[in-house]
N, C-alpha and C positions, 0 to 999 in steps of 0.2 A: 342133456341135462341130467345131473345125478338124481337118484331117487330121493324123495323126501322122507324124513323120519316121521313115523306115526306114533302118537302117544295120547292117552286120555287126558283131558283137562277138565277139571271141575271148576265151575264158576258160579258165583252168586247170581241168582236169576235177575236181579236188578242190574248188575254189571253187564250181564249178557244182553239185556234189553237195550242198554245204552250203546254197547258195541254194535248191536244189530242196526240201530238207527244211524249211527255214525258211519258204518260200512256202507249203508244204502246211500248216504249223502256223498260218499266218495266213489260210488259205483264199484264197490268191491264186495266179495263174499265176506262173511264174518271171519272165516279162517284166513283168507287173504289179508284182511285188515289187521288181525292180530299179528300175523307174520310181519306185515309192514311196520306196525308200531314197535314190535320187538327189535326189528332190524335198525330202525331209526334210533331207538334207545341205545343199542349196542354201538352205533356209529358215534353218537353223542358222548358216550363213555370212553371212546377210543379203543373199543374192543373189536370193531368190525373193520377189516381191511378190504377195500374194494379190489376185486380181481380185475386185471386188465382185460378189456374186451378185445376179441379178435378183430383184426382189420377186415374191411369189406372183402368178401371173396374167400376168406379163410374159414376153415371148419372150426367149430367150437370144441 
């Protein structure tokens, strides 16, 4: 798996609290949930192209 890009993100405390509860409901970390939401938005906007998954037994 490629390394993930780290960067600081400043959020309104109220928004963070909402994301924290939402992430808990989805059994994700806040970071993982933000990444999920951004990926889904990129897909919806037609900007995310799914990479083909390797067949079973193949290395990624």
